[in-house]
N, C-alpha and C positions, 0 to 999 in steps of 0.2 A: 504494500500500500504506500502510495506516494504521500509525502508530507506537504502540507500547505506552505505557502510562502512565509506566513507569520510563524509557523512552527519551526521551519528551517532557520529563521532569524533567531528565534529564542534558543534553539539547540546550538547554533553556531556560537552564540554568546557564552553559553554554559561551557562548551568545549574549549573556547579560548581562555576563559577566566579561571576555570577549574582544571580541565583536562591537560592543557598545555603546561602549566607550571608543575603539575604532578608528574607528567611525562619527563620533563626536564630533570626533576629530582631523581627519578628512576634511572634515566640515561646516565647521569653523572655518577650515581652510585654503582651502576653496573661497570662503567669504565674504570672506576677507582678500585674495584675488587681485584683487578689485575695490576701488575706493575705498570706504571705510567709509560705508555708507548711514545714513540717519537712524535714531534709536532704534526708532521704531515699525516701520519697514520691516525693520530687522535682526531685531527680535523676531518679526515675521511670517514671515521666512525660516526662523528656527530652529524655530518651532512647526510650520511646514509640513514641514521636513525631519524633525522628530521623528515626525510622523504618518506620513510616507512611509516611515520606517525600520521602524515597527511593523507596517505592513500585511502584508508578506510572511510575518511570523512569527506571525500571529494563530492559526493552527492549532496551532502548537507551544505557545503560552502558554495556550490555552483549557483551563480545568479544572485547572490545575496546583496551585492553592491548595486544592483539594478533597481529600477522602480518596481513597485508591486504590480505584477501582471494581472492580478485579480481585481485590482481597483479600477473603477471606471474613470476615464479622463474627465476632468471638470471642464465645462465649456464656458 
């Protein structure tokens, strides 16, 4: 079932304000479990984890910056 525009806006806000900081803490914790790798490898790990985080939420974030398609245009 597809989410409405307003529901996607609300979920995207929750994901960005709660989910992203929690994911950052988890990513830093996982990387720190191992001995600190070189700068380039560490950067590659964080970039990869950042892309991996965004993939499941693509559908929620798609079109959020656009005007509400369900709202009728005011004349």
